[in-house]
N, C-alpha and C positions, 0 to 999 in steps of 0.2 A: 750560502745555502739558507740564510735568515732572510736574505733580500728576497729569493726565488720563493720563498714560503709566503713574505708579506705581499708579493706580487699577485700570487695565487689566490691569497685571501680576498684583495683586492677585488681581483676579477669576479670572484665567487660572488662578494658583495654587490657587484654592478649589476651582474646577471641576475640575481634574485630581485634586486630593484626594479630592472626592467621587466622583468616576469610579473611583478606586483603591478606595475602602471599600465601592463599589456592586459592583464586579468581584469582591472579595476575598469579598463574601457571597454572590454569586449568578453562576453562568457557563454558558453554554449551550455544552456541549462540541461536540455536533453534531447535526444532522439527517440523517436518511436517507430517501430518496424512492422510490416504485415508479416502474416505468418512463414511468406517464403524468403523472408529477410530483406525486402525491397523497403526504401525509405517511406514513411507513411508521414511522418511530422517532425519537424524541427523546432525548437524555440530558442532564440538569441536575445541576451539583455545587454545593453549597452549602459553601463553604469554610471558613467559620467552625465549622460544626457536623461538617465531614468527612463529609458525606452527599451522595451520588448518586443521583438518582431516574431510571429509565429506563423508558419508555412507549411500549409498541407496538401498533400500529394494525393491524385488518383493512382490507381494501381497501374496505369499506363505510364508513370514517370512525371505526367504533366501536373502543374501547380492547380490544385483545387481551390485555393484561398489564401491570401495574404492580410494578416491582421496585425496593426501595429499598435501597442498601448504605450501610454505615458503615465506614469504615477496610476497604474493600474485602470485607466480608462482608455477604450478605443479613440484613436484619432484618425486612423487610415482604415480602410477595409476594402479590398479588391476581390472580387470572387471571377473564377474563369469556368469556360466550359471544359469538356475532356480534350476537345481538338486543340486547346491553348488559346482560343479567343477569348478575349476580356467579355465578361458578363455584366459586372456591375462595378462601380467606382464611386465611392463617397468618404467625405472628409468628415471628421467628428470633433465636438469638444469636450470639455468636461461633462461628466453625468452622462456620457455616450450619446449626446444628442448631435446629430449630424449639422455640419455648417458647410457653406461654399457650395460648389457645384456637384451635382449628382449626374453620371453618366451610367446607363445601363444598354447593354447591345444584345443583338438577337445572335442565334448560333452562328450566322452566315457573316457577322461582322457589321451587318446594319445596325444604326442607333434605333434603340428602343423606346429609350426615354431620356430626356434632359431637362434639368431643372436647378434650383438653387434653393439653400437653408440659410436663414440666419439664427440666432439665438433665440427666436421667438416662433421659428418653424418654416414651413415651405413659403417663398416669396416670389413675387415676379413671374416672369412667363414660365410656363411647363409645357412641353411638347411630348408627345407619344407617337410612335412611328409603327406601322406594319412591316414584315419582313422585306419586302419590296422597296422601302425607302418612302411609301406615299404616306401622308399624315393621316393619324388615327384620330387625335384630338388636341387640342389647344385651348389655353386659358390662363388666366393669373391668380395667384395667390397672394393674400395680405395676412401675415400671421396666421398662417396655416389654414386659412378659409379662403375658399373661392370668392372670387370678386369680377366683376362684369360679367362680359358674355363668353360663355364655353361653348365649343362646338365639337360634336363627335361626327365621325365619318365611317362609311362601310369603306370595305377593302377596294370597292370600285370608283372611289372619290366621291361618291354621292353622300351628301349631309344626312346624317341619320338623327341625331338631338341636338338642338338649340336651349342653351338653359341662361338664365339671367340672375344674377347676385348682387347685393348691397353688400357693405362692409360687415365683418362678421358671419358671411355666408348666408344671409338671410334672401331666400327666394323673392324675386321681384320681376316685375315685366312680363313680357310675351314668353312662353315655353311652348316649342313645338317637338314633333317627331314625324319622322318621314319613312315610307319604305323603301327598300332597296332601289326602286326604280324611279325615286323621287316624288312619288306621289305623297300627300299628307297624310299620316296615321293619327295624329291628336294636335289639337291647339286649345290652349287654354292661357290663363292671365294669372299671375301673382301679385299680391300686393302687402308689402313688409311681412313677407314669410307666410301668407294666407291666400288660398285661392279665393278670387273672386269672378263673378260674370259668369258666362257661358263656357263650359268645358266640352268639346266636343270630340269624340273619336270615330274613325273612320275604317270602312273595309278597304281591301287594296283596290277593287274596282271604282273607287272614289264615293262610293254610296255611304250614308251615316250610320254608324253601328250604335250610338248612343249619345244622349245629351244629358249633361248635368248642370244644375245650375246652383252659384254658391254666393254666400253672403257673408263676407267677413270671415272665411274659411269653413263655413258650417254649410251642408247641402240644403238649398231653400229654393222652392219653385217647383215648376213642371219638370218632370223628367221622363224621357222617352228612350226606349231601347228597341232595336230593328233585327229583324233577319235579315240574311245578305241579299235577298231579293226586294228590298224596300219595305217588306211587310211587316207591320208593327207588330212587336213582341210583347213590350208592356208599357203601360202609361200610368202614370201618379203623380203625387206631389210629395215634396220634403217639407218639413219644417224643422228646423235647427237640427238637422241631420238624420230626423226620423220619419219615417213614412207617415203619412197622414191623410185622411179623407178617402175618396174612392179610387182603388187601383183596379184595373183590368188586364188580364194576361190573355196572350192570345197564342193559339197554335200557329204553326207555319203556313199552314192552308188560309189563314184569316179568320178561322172560327174562333170563339170564346173558349178559353180553357176554364177560367175562373174569375170572380169578380166580388169585391166585398170593400168594407171600409177598414183604416186604420186609425189607432189612437197611440200617440207616443210609441210608434213602430211596431206596435203589435195588434193583430187581427182581432177587431171587436163589432159587434152586431151581426146581421145577416150576411152570409156568404152563400154564393152558387157556385157549383162546380158543374161543367158540362162534358160530355163524351161525343165527338164527331158532332158538334153543334147542337145536341139536344141535353136537356136539364138532365143531370148525371144525380145529383144530391142537394140538398138546402137545408141550411140549420142556422145557429149562432155561434158565435165565438166569444169568449171572455178572457182577456188578457192571454191572447193567442191559443187559447184552449177549447175545444168543443164543449159546448154546454147544453142542457135541455134537450129537445126533441129535434132529430134530424131526420128528413124524408128521403128515401133512396126511389129511384126509378129504374125502369127497365129500358133495355137498348132502344124498344120499340116508342119510348115516351110514357108508357103508362104507370101507374104508382106500383110500387113492389113493396115496401116496408118502411117502418118506423122504428129508429133506434134511439134509446136516451143514454145521455151522457152525464 
């Protein structure tokens, strides 16, 4: 009888020991349910590795995301579409920063984005794709900053944007934009992060929309803008990013709308405004405000009245 009691006691001790070992290696923290009793979320902790795995579910029982923690910091994070297709996958290091390869997918299973992280941020080549698998953009990162040539595409495969960068994400070199049919939309140049030289914008028919000139990042020199039928819309000069000197604005039919002078970006001096090609009013501006005597004219060109400001 005593032997049997000792054996039972021994078996009880062994069972408890094994239970403790098992519980120390794996423990279900909790289960959360939807109102209908369906599983919503589970959280499992592996004590030996100090790892916690969190799994969240859609109402259709498909996994929504899987998040793995180690020492309270996320190390793996995967998300899914409701159809079960993997949407996003990344690995992380301490302080929740990603590391290693990142993958993201469209709902149809096609790869949407692929790239890599190190402890300083995004590195190396990063590619993005449209749902049909065609390339959407590509370029390289260094320490989380764009570097070298970056190219963006329309869904038809035509180039959309071409950018160039130096280390640190500094804009440099030729920059271009294109319409979807391949015609040029914009062309200009950067040097050490600043616009230089002529920057030209185009209408889709190939005619010029506007021309700006830059010196060390500041608007400088003659500027012109056009209506779509090659008709001049405005012409004037910039100095250190401000409108300066004589500016003339035109209507679409080629007639003058108004003209006058700028100082430090503000209207100053005599300005004339026109209606259907005829003088409509004339007077002085001071620091962008009308001042003194302004003369107004009727549609037939005859003098109408004087207003003082």
